[in-house]
Backbone as a ProteinNet text record, in pm:
[ID]
protein_1_A
[PRIMARY]
XXXXXXXXXXXXXXXXXXXXXXXXXXXXXXXXXXXXXXXXXXXXXXXXXXXXXXXXXXXXXXXXXXXXXXXXXXXXXXXXXXXXXXXXXXXXXXXXXXXXXXXXXXXXXXXXXXXXXXXXXXXXXXXXXXXXXXXXXXXXXXXXXXXXXXXXXXXXXXXXXXXXXXXXXXXXXXXXXXXXXXXXXXXXXXXXXXXXXXXXXXXXXXXXXXXXXXXXXXXXXXXXXXXXXXXXXXXXXX
[TERTIARY]
2063.6	2005.7	1982	1951.1	1927.7	2051.6	2166.9	2288.8	2336	2318.7	2355.1	2268.7	2138.5	2048.5	2084.8	2125.2	2163.4	2288.5	2387.3	2509.8	2477.5	2393.2	2354.8	2281.3	2194.2	2120	2214.5	2314.8	2411.3	2491.7	2533	2608.8	2523.9	2395	2306.5	2285.7	2277.5	2264.8	2382	2503	2622	2622.7	2575.3	2571.5	2475	2362.8	2265.9	2322.3	2399.8	2448	2559.5	2635.3	2746.2	2813.6	2922.6	2995.8	3113.1	3142.3	3245.4	3332.9	3446.6	3534.5	3466.1	3521.2	3462.7	3460.3	3562.7	3569	3449.1	3402.7	3286.1	3162.4	3142.4	3023.8	3031.7	3154	3169.5	3128.6	3175.8	3137.4	2986.9	2930	2785.7	2707.4	2752.8	2686.1	2686.2	2800.6	2809.4	2719.9	2722	2640.6	2492.2	2451	2309.1	2264.1	2350.3	2314.4	2287	2375.9	2359.4	2231.5	2208.6	2091.9	1962.3	1955.7	1830.7	1799.7	1901.8	1877.5	1823.5	1891.1	1846	1707.1	1681.9	1552.2	1440.6	1470.3	1369.4	1333.5	1435.4	1409.5	1326.6	1363.8	1290.3	1146.9	1126.8	992	901.8	953	872	850.7	945.8	934.4	823.5	785	680.9	540.6	531.9	400.2	335.7	218.1	144.7	27.2	-45.5	-158.4	-149.7	-202.2	-196.7	-322.1	-333.8	-443.9	-391.4	-462.1	-418.8	-280.3	-258.2	-128	-20	-54	42.5	76.4	-23.9	0.1	97.3	81.8	173.7	314.9	324.2	455.1	518.7	436.2	487.7	540.7	464.9	509.3	639.8	646.2	767.4	885.8	860.6	967.3	1017.7	925.9	965.3	1048.6	1008.2	1084.8	1225.2	1235.1	1366.5	1451.3	1388.6	1461.7	1510.9	1425.2	1465.6	1582.6	1579.7	1690.4	1818.6	1806.2	1923.5	1985.8	1901.6	1952.2	2021.5	1961.5	2019.5	2153.9	2168.3	2291.4	2394.5	2365.6	2459.1	2592.7	2705.4	2837.8	2892.9	2818.8	2868.7	2839.4	2717	2677.7	2624.6	2714.1	2680.6	2591.1	2489.7	2404.4	2461.9	2455.1	2508.6	2397.2	2363.1	2261.5	2321.3	2246.4	2288.1	2284.7	2360.4	2369.6	2232.8	2150	2017.2	1930.2	1943.1	1867	1911.4	2042	2093	2047.4	2035.1	1990.1	1847	1761.5	1624.2	1623.5	1706.3	1715.1	1766.7	1867.4	1922.8	1818.4	1736.8	1632.9	1529.5	1487.9	1392	1449.8	1577.6	1642.6	1653.3	1680.9	1692.7	1560	1450.1	1317.9	1287.4	1319.9	1297.5	1379.2	1502.8	1586.5	1530.7	1474.9	1411.6	1295.3	1216.8	1105.9	1157	1266.8	1324.8	1375.3	1444.7	1499.2	1387	1283.5	1172.2	1097.3	1083.5	1014.3	1094.8	1225.8	1310.1	1308.5	1324.3	1329.9	1195.9	1086.1	954.2	934.8	979.3	966.6	1065	1184.7	1287.8	1253.1	1191.2	1163.2	1058.6	967.7	863.5	920.1	1040.4	1100	1187.9	1208.6	1294.5	1214.9	1280	1213.8	1172.1	1067.3	1014.7	1119.2	1199.2	1299.4	1402.6	1443.7	1542.3	1481.3	1354.6	1289.8	1276.8	1242.2	1229.5	1363.5	1470.5	1602.9	1653.6	1615.5	1666.3	1601.6	1473	1402.5	1465.6	1490.8	1553.4	1693.3	1767.3	1901.5	1893.7	1801.1	1786.1	1739.8	1641.8	1593	1699.7	1776.8	1884.7	1989.3	2023.9	2121.4	2069.5	1943	1885.2	1875.2	1828.5	1817.1	1953.9	2053.1	2188.2	2246.1	2220.1	2269.6	2206.6	2075.1	2005.8	2053.4	2065.8	2110.4	2250.2	2337	2474.3	2476	2402.8	2403.2	2330.8	2224.9	2156	2248.6	2315.7	2406.7	2523.8	2579	2693.1	2656.2	2540.3	2495.6	2462.1	2399.4	2363.7	2488.1	2587.9	2712.4	2782.8	2785.2	2851.3	2784.5	2651.3	2580	2588.9	2583.8	2593.6	2729.8	2835.2	2968.3	2989.5	2927.6	2946.4	2876.4	2766.8	2689.8	2689.2	2647.7	2634.8	2769.9	2869.2	2999.5	3102.9	3063.5	3157.9	3170.9	3249.6	3263.1	3389.1	3484.5	3608.8	3600.5	3676	3674.5	3816.7	3828.1	3957.2	3931.2	4029.6	4017.7	4071.7	3990.9	4030.2	4043.5	4105.9	4127.6	4078.9	4004.1	3959.3	4077.2	4111.3	4225.2	4184.2	4056.7	4009.6	3859.7	3811	3667.8	3619.4	3518.3	3455.9	3341.5	3329.2	3220.7	3128.9	2999.5	2899.4	2808.5	2812.4	2732	2609.8	2505.3	2381.2	2336	2322.3	2276.7	2127.5	2088	1947	1903.6	1785.7	1733.8	1650.6	1614.5	1527.5	1600.3	1726.3	1799.2	1947.3	2024	2168.8	2201.6	2314.9	2358.2	2389	2358.2	2384.6	2508	2582.9	2703.7	2697.4	2717.4	2720	2863.5	2908.9	3046.3	3048.7	3137.9	3155.8	3301.4	3323.8	3459.9	3510.6	3634.4	3699.3	3805	3788.5	3880.5	3965.7	4071	4158.7	4202.7	4231.8	4279.8	4365.2	4436.9	4526.2	4488	4498.4	4478.2	4591.5	4671.1	4786.6	4880	4900.6	4993.8	4939.7	4815.7	4756.3	4651.6	4649.3	4559.1	4427	4318.6	4184.7	4114.3	4011.9	3944.8	3793.2	3728.2	3583.1	3530.8	3399.4	3335.1	3232.3	3216.8	3120.5	3058.8	2930.2	2861.1	2856.2	2914.1	2904.2	3029.2	3135.5	3259.6	3311.2	3318.1	3356.9	3473	3555.8	3673.6	3798.5	3895.8	4021.1	4090.9	4132.5	4197.1	4104.7	3974	3879.2	3909.7	3894.9	3908.7	3770.4	3752.9	3623.4	3642.8	3544.9	3547.2	3486.3	3558.3	3515	3497.1	3388.5	3367	3390.7	3458.4	3490.4	3482.7	3472.2	3468.7	3612.3	3650.1	3788.8	3837	3747	3786.8	3800	3738.9	3743.1	3728.8	3839.6	3832.9	3781.8	3781.5	3725.6	3575	3513.6	3373.5	3370.3	3363.7	3371.2	3271.1	3248.5	3152.7	3183.3	3135.8	3141	3052.3	3105.2	3029.6	2905.4	2901.1	2783.8	2672.3	2700.7	2599.3	2519.7	2417.1	2335.9	2286.8	2210.9	2164.7	2075.9	2011.8	1922.4	1998.6	2132.1	2212.2	2212.7	2178.4	2177.8	2038.9	1942.1	1803.3	1785.7	1847.1	1828.5	1878.7	1999.4	2054.6	1972.6	1920.3	1840.9	1710.7	1645.4	1520.5	1545.2	1653.3	1686.9	1712.3	1779.1	1807.5	1678.4	1583.5	1455.4	1379	1384.1	1316.3	1373.4	1506.5	1570.9	1524.2	1524.6	1483.3	1338.5	1250.7	1109.9	1096.3	1180.2	1176.5	1214	1315.6	1353.6	1245.2
548.3	461.7	537.2	665.5	745.9	748.6	778.5	790.2	654.2	549.2	415.1	373.7	404	372.7	453.4	578.4	663.1	609.8	566.3	508.2	381	295.3	171.6	201	303.5	339.6	386.7	466.6	514.5	398.1	304.7	188.7	100.7	84.4	6.3	75.5	206.9	284.1	251.9	254.4	225.7	80.3	-11.6	-152.8	-176.3	-104.9	-118.6	-62.5	43.9	113.1	44.4	-45.4	-107.4	-215.8	-267.1	-375.1	-317.9	-377.6	-324.8	-438.2	-404.5	-508.6	-588.1	-705	-793.5	-727.4	-646.5	-579.4	-486.8	-423.2	-334.7	-413.3	-530.4	-609.7	-669	-699.2	-746.7	-637.9	-515.5	-402.9	-378.3	-391	-371.7	-474.2	-598.7	-702.9	-669.9	-626.1	-594.5	-475.9	-373	-254.3	-289	-360.1	-394.8	-490.5	-585.9	-677.8	-601	-509	-431.3	-348.6	-279.6	-192	-271.9	-380.6	-455.7	-532.4	-584.1	-653.5	-555.6	-441.6	-341.1	-288.2	-267.7	-214.9	-316.4	-444.5	-548.3	-556.8	-551.9	-555.2	-434.2	-315.7	-193.6	-199.1	-256.5	-265.1	-354.3	-470.5	-560.5	-504	-422.8	-369.9	-265.9	-201.6	-98.3	-156.1	-287	-350.5	-359.5	-301.8	-306.2	-403.8	-395.5	-484.7	-539.7	-660.9	-722.6	-684.9	-554.3	-505.7	-483.2	-401.3	-377.4	-312.8	-212.7	-146.4	-242.5	-321	-419	-523.3	-560.7	-658.1	-602.7	-473.9	-410.9	-404.4	-373	-372.2	-511.4	-613.4	-750.4	-787.3	-750.9	-780.7	-708.6	-580.9	-503.4	-560.1	-603.2	-663.1	-792.6	-873.7	-999.2	-970.4	-870.2	-832.6	-787.9	-705.9	-660.3	-777.1	-871	-989	-1074	-1089.2	-1165.9	-1099.2	-966.6	-894.6	-910.1	-910.6	-931.4	-1068.2	-1169.1	-1303.6	-1305.9	-1242.7	-1242.3	-1171.2	-1064.7	-986.4	-1032.4	-1137.3	-1177.7	-1221.3	-1179.5	-1212.5	-1345.7	-1415.9	-1540.9	-1660.1	-1667.5	-1772.5	-1702.8	-1670.4	-1585.3	-1657.6	-1585.5	-1633.5	-1584.8	-1670.3	-1635.6	-1647.7	-1534.2	-1529.6	-1464.2	-1468.9	-1397.1	-1247.3	-1174.2	-1030.1	-962.9	-1010.7	-952.5	-974.4	-1092.3	-1120.1	-1029.7	-1011.2	-922.8	-779.4	-738.1	-601.6	-582.1	-682.1	-673.5	-668.1	-752.9	-752.4	-618.3	-564.1	-434.2	-323.4	-327.5	-225.4	-236.8	-360.9	-380.8	-332.2	-362.2	-317.2	-165.3	-106.1	39.7	106.9	52.3	108.8	96.7	-18.5	-35.6	64.4	89.4	186.1	327.2	359.4	490.2	506.1	400.6	405.1	422.8	354.9	368.5	509.7	565.1	700.3	801.8	791.5	886.1	872.2	749	726.5	785.5	763.8	817.1	968.7	1024.2	1170.1	1231.9	1160.9	1212.9	1224.2	1123.1	1130.2	1226.4	1233	1321.5	1468	1495.3	1634.4	1697	1615.5	1670.6	1734.2	1690.5	1742	1864.3	1900.9	2014.5	2144.8	2256.8	2387.7	2416.9	2497	2528.1	2594.4	2683.1	2754.2	2658.2	2559.3	2462	2374.2	2335.6	2251.6	2324.7	2453.4	2530.6	2542.6	2558.4	2570.7	2436.4	2327.8	2196	2142.5	2171.4	2115.6	2153.2	2283.3	2314.3	2256	2246.3	2188.2	2040.7	1968.4	1825.7	1804	1882.9	1867.3	1907.1	2011.2	2052.4	1942.3	1880.9	1772	1653.2	1614.7	1500.5	1527.9	1649.4	1684.4	1688.6	1742.4	1747.4	1609.6	1517.8	1381.3	1310.8	1326.4	1265	1325.3	1458.6	1525.6	1481	1463.2	1420.1	1282.9	1187.1	1052.2	1046	1124.7	1129	1183.2	1293.9	1354.4	1262.3	1198.6	1109.8	990.9	931.8	817.6	859.6	975.6	1024	1051.5	1116.1	1145.2	1016.3	919.4	792.1	719.2	708.7	638.4	713.3	846.5	925.4	905.5	908.3	886.9	744.7	649.6	508.1	467.1	536.1	497.3	605.5	726.2	830.9	879.9	890.6	945.5	839	712.5	603.8	585.8	672.7	672.4	601.9	577.3	510.3	361.6	282.9	137.6	85.2	-23.8	-87.8	-233.9	-317.5	-458.7	-481.5	-544	-572	-722.4	-760.5	-901.4	-931.6	-1039.6	-1083.8	-1148.3	-1095.9	-1149.7	-1210.2	-1194	-1247.4	-1270.3	-1369.4	-1400.1	-1408	-1328.9	-1333	-1433	-1507.6	-1603.5	-1559.8	-1563	-1535	-1656.2	-1723	-1843.5	-1813.3	-1890.7	-1876.8	-2015.1	-2035.7	-2164.5	-2180.6	-2299.5	-2327.1	-2450.9	-2443.7	-2557.7	-2649.4	-2601.5	-2679.8	-2736.7	-2704.1	-2751.4	-2725.5	-2751.9	-2729.3	-2581.3	-2553.4	-2414.9	-2353.3	-2225.7	-2154.5	-2067.2	-2054	-1971.8	-1874.3	-1746.8	-1644	-1597.6	-1593.1	-1554.8	-1415.3	-1332.5	-1197.1	-1178.8	-1150.1	-1130.4	-989.7	-979.8	-850.5	-832.8	-729.5	-708.7	-584.1	-575.4	-458.5	-421.7	-295.7	-245.5	-122.7	-80.7	33.5	145.1	267.2	387.6	483.7	516.5	606	556.1	424.9	366.3	344.5	383.2	366.2	255.2	172.8	57.8	93.5	49	70	-64.9	-67.5	-193.4	-179.4	-293.6	-296.1	-435	-448.4	-576	-610.8	-739.3	-784.7	-916.5	-933.2	-1059	-1148.1	-1100.7	-1173.3	-1253.6	-1238.7	-1313.7	-1361	-1492.7	-1547.1	-1645.9	-1631.5	-1716.4	-1629.2	-1663.9	-1588.6	-1600.4	-1488.3	-1485.6	-1444.8	-1437.7	-1394	-1250.9	-1226.8	-1091.4	-1035.9	-908.6	-846.6	-702.3	-652.4	-513.4	-426.7	-323	-233.2	-93.6	-30.1	110.2	195	308.2	393.1	539.8	621.2	766.2	816.5	873	917	1015.9	1098	1196.3	1134.3	1018.9	952.6	801.9	733.5	591.3	498.4	543.3	456.7	439.3	524.4	506.8	420.5	290.5	196.8	84.1	8.7	-102.3	-202.2	-322.7	-426	-381.9	-384.2	-335.9	-419.8	-543.3	-628.4	-599.3	-518.7	-484.2	-362.8	-330.9	-212.6	-152.3	-45.9	28.5	-55.5	-159.7	-242.7	-328.4	-339.2	-409.5	-335.2	-206.4	-125.3	-117.8	-191.7	-178.3	-211.1	-321.1	-362.3	-256.6	-206.4	-102.1	24.7	58	180	169	52.5	33.4	44.9	-17	-6.3	136.7	212.9	352.7	433.4	407.5	477.9	447.9	321.8	284.5	362.8	378.5	453.5	598.4	660.9	800.7	817.2	724	731.5	713.7	626.4	607.7	733.9	806.2	932.3	1036.6
1468.7	1366.5	1236.5	1249.1	1129.2	1040.6	1100.2	1021.3	970.1	1051.3	1005.6	886.8	894.2	782.5	659.1	679.3	566.7	498.4	577.4	521.5	443.7	501.9	433.9	303.8	303.7	182.6	72.6	108.4	9.1	-48.1	37.4	-9.6	-100.3	-65.7	-151.9	-285.5	-283.1	-407.3	-499.8	-443.8	-523.4	-569.8	-485.6	-523.2	-638.1	-638.3	-747.2	-876.9	-866.1	-985.4	-1060.2	-997.4	-1068.8	-987.7	-1044	-979.6	-902.4	-784.7	-696.6	-645.1	-582.9	-527.5	-417	-390.2	-289.1	-151.7	-121.3	9	29.7	-78.4	-67.6	-26.5	-89.3	-57.9	82.7	128.7	266.3	365.2	340.5	426.1	419.1	298.9	282.4	364.2	364.4	441.9	591.5	642.9	785.3	821.6	739.1	767	762.3	656.6	642.4	752.3	789.2	897.1	1025.9	1060.1	1183.4	1180.9	1068.4	1058.4	1061.2	984.4	975.1	1103.9	1172.1	1299	1403	1417.8	1514.9	1479.4	1350.6	1307.7	1329.3	1304	1326.7	1474.9	1561.4	1705.8	1748.5	1697.9	1732.6	1681.3	1562.5	1505.5	1589.7	1631.4	1714.3	1854.4	1902.1	2038.5	2052.2	1941.6	1949.4	1935.7	1912.9	1901.2	2039	2051.8	2177.8	2169	2060.8	2038.8	1897.3	1881.2	1749.3	1670.5	1641.1	1558.9	1417.7	1339.6	1201.7	1197.4	1282.9	1286.3	1334.1	1435.8	1485.5	1381.4	1299.7	1193	1089.3	1054.8	960.1	1017.4	1147.2	1211.9	1207.3	1227.8	1226.4	1088.1	983.4	847	816.4	851.7	825.6	904.3	1028.1	1107.5	1047.2	993.8	928.6	804.2	726	606.1	644.6	748.5	793.8	842.4	912.3	957.7	841.8	739	621.1	549.6	539.9	477.1	558.5	690.9	775.7	748.7	729.2	699.2	563.4	463.6	329.2	324.7	404.7	401.4	504.9	580.6	685.4	624.5	684.8	630	679.3	764.9	822.1	730.9	682	588.1	463	373.8	259.6	159.1	114.3	6.3	-126.4	-227.5	-358.8	-462.5	-522.5	-627	-751	-858.4	-978.5	-951.2	-1031.1	-1009.2	-1023.3	-1118.1	-1136.6	-1012.4	-949.9	-828.3	-714.8	-702.2	-597.4	-619.6	-745.3	-772.1	-720.8	-742.3	-692.2	-539.3	-475.4	-328.7	-279	-347.9	-308.1	-317.6	-424	-439.9	-328.3	-296.4	-187.2	-54.6	-30.9	92.6	95.8	-20.5	-28.5	6.4	-45	-15.2	134.1	193.9	338.2	418.7	375.8	446.6	433.8	318.4	303.1	401.1	416	511.4	654	685.2	819.2	843.4	742.3	756	773.3	690.1	698.7	830.7	876.4	1003.7	1118.7	1118.4	1225.5	1223.4	1102.3	1093	1131.3	1095.5	1129.7	1280.1	1356.8	1501.1	1563.7	1506.9	1561.5	1536.8	1422.1	1385.8	1476.8	1530.8	1617.4	1744.3	1785.5	1907.8	1883.1	1757.9	1726.8	1727.3	1758.8	1749.4	1606	1590.9	1457.7	1370	1425.1	1346.2	1288.2	1367.7	1320	1211.7	1230.6	1129.8	996.8	1001.4	877.5	806.6	882.5	821.6	770.7	838.1	800.7	673.7	653.8	538.8	405.2	376.4	247	232.7	343.3	336.6	298.2	360.9	331.9	188.4	144.9	7.9	-93.7	-63.4	-153.5	-164.7	-51.8	-52.9	-133.1	-108.7	-179.9	-329.6	-365.7	-507.6	-574.1	-503.1	-558.2	-579.1	-484.4	-496.7	-615.6	-630	-743.4	-874.9	-879.1	-1001.4	-1041.2	-941.5	-970.6	-1036.8	-979.3	-1034.7	-1168.9	-1184.1	-1313.2	-1421.2	-1392.4	-1489.6	-1519.8	-1416.3	-1435.4	-1523	-1496.7	-1576.2	-1718.5	-1734.7	-1868.4	-1952.1	-1892	-1963.9	-2003.2	-1912.1	-1940.1	-2056.6	-2053	-2159.5	-2291.8	-2286.5	-2409.7	-2475.2	-2394.8	-2450	-2496.7	-2427.5	-2458.5	-2586.9	-2620.8	-2738.5	-2846.4	-2813.6	-2915.2	-2965.9	-2877	-2915.9	-2948.1	-2940.6	-2969.3	-3120	-3182.5	-3328.4	-3376.8	-3288.4	-3327.4	-3295.7	-3369.5	-3351.4	-3334.6	-3262.3	-3240.8	-3205.6	-3231	-3195.4	-3055	-2971.1	-2832.9	-2813.2	-2703	-2671.5	-2530.5	-2517	-2385	-2312.7	-2195.4	-2120.2	-1986.5	-1949.8	-1822.7	-1832.4	-1759.1	-1758.6	-1614.1	-1582.3	-1449.6	-1450.3	-1341.7	-1327.3	-1213.9	-1240.3	-1137.7	-1128.1	-1014.1	-996.3	-912	-936.2	-859.8	-816.9	-687.3	-636.6	-661.2	-696.5	-723.5	-646.3	-583.7	-509.3	-597.9	-715.1	-803	-923.5	-940.7	-1057.2	-1041.9	-1146.1	-1138.9	-1126.8	-1065.7	-1049.7	-1185.9	-1198.8	-1322.5	-1306.1	-1413.1	-1411.4	-1528	-1497.6	-1600.3	-1618.6	-1743.4	-1773.5	-1835.4	-1785.9	-1838	-1877.7	-2004.6	-2052.5	-2024.1	-1981	-1958.1	-2066.7	-2146.2	-2258.3	-2237	-2317	-2311.5	-2452.4	-2469.9	-2598.4	-2572.8	-2674.2	-2659.5	-2755.8	-2705.7	-2785.6	-2751.8	-2852.4	-2832.9	-2723.2	-2720.5	-2625.5	-2485.9	-2459.9	-2327.2	-2332	-2227	-2222.1	-2154.4	-2215.6	-2160.6	-2148.1	-2064.2	-2034.2	-2050.5	-2068.1	-2078.8	-2047.7	-2045.3	-2012.6	-2119.8	-2145	-2244.4	-2201.8	-2233.4	-2206.7	-2330.3	-2440.4	-2567.1	-2601	-2524.7	-2547.6	-2412.1	-2393.7	-2264	-2272.2	-2374.9	-2388.5	-2389.2	-2304.4	-2301.4	-2436.4	-2489.6	-2620.2	-2732.6	-2705.6	-2808.4	-2852	-2981.3	-3034.9	-3064.2	-3040	-3064.7	-3107.2	-3179.7	-3223	-3113.9	-3075.6	-2969.3	-3025.8	-2989.9	-3025.6	-2901.1	-2920.9	-2806.3	-2843.9	-2741.4	-2757.7	-2773.6	-2888.4	-2909.3	-2803.6	-2752.5	-2651.6	-2513.3	-2491.9	-2361.4	-2383.2	-2418.2	-2454.3	-2344.7	-2217.6	-2113.4	-2130.8	-2213	-2250.1	-2375.1	-2355.6	-2467.4	-2447.6	-2553.6	-2548	-2657.6	-2637.6	-2739.9	-2855.8	-2976.6	-3092.3	-3118.8	-3068.9	-3090.8	-2991.1	-2887.6	-2789	-2832.1	-2757.5	-2786.2	-2655.5	-2667.7	-2550.9	-2460.8	-2516.7	-2436.4	-2335.9	-2351.8	-2251.9	-2119.3	-2123	-2001.3	-1938.1	-1992.8	-1948.2	-1800.7	-1754.2	-1615.1	-1519.2	-1546	-1459.7	-1464.8	-1583.6	-1597.9	-1519.5	-1526.6	-1452.8	-1302.7	-1256.4	-1115	-1073.7	-1161.5	-1131.3	-1124	-1214.6	-1213.6	-1085	-1040.3	-915.9	-798.1	-796.3	-688.2	-689.5	-807.5	-818.2	-773.5	-816.5	-776	-625.1	-567	-422.7	-348.8	-400	-337.4	-354.3
[MASK]
++++++++++++++++++++++++++++++++++++++++++++++++++++++++++++++++++++++++++++++++++++++++++++++++++++++++++++++++++++++++++++++++++++++++++++++++++++++++++++++++++++++++++++++++++++++++++++++++++++++++++++++++++++++++++++++++++++++++++++++

């Protein structure tokens, strides 16, 4: 369960950080369903008495069961991307609790020498993973905004639709335009929330040294706020 939870946590981390192919989300649903179902059963199985501790176990088990339902691949739930990011963060925090709980019980049975050697390795791995994603995100944003000194006209050639079902009103649809442009004969791509019609022309700013770091000139750094907040929550959780 420890390794399954760790795999699910890494996949959720990637899901929070950006958009991925449909196959990735299908795999994520299967992994999370398996982990949350098994964890919910294990959580309820350790309840001996319905006291304060048992009540906390019951609440945590219900949360895990609810997450299993949300991530089930048989009857898929469809929400806006921002809603899924919140769900992913909540699931990520629950998985961290599961991992720490499992490791805490497992570590008590290990010899002292092994535990002393394992702790710095685990912390080094965790710190390295966090440092890698922090540096990668910082470099990407710096190139996308601070170093984007060149301009070019791009054309929207495709529009992605994200629908969200609503029980209290009509379904909402968010449109994201996918544009392309050329630099020195090579084609590059980007995404924008400000142009959602195929054939639209827009001004794009890009990093001359790395044109894949580009953005709609009408956007600003605050367009990255949601992703940045989610990333900060992940780091604080670790």
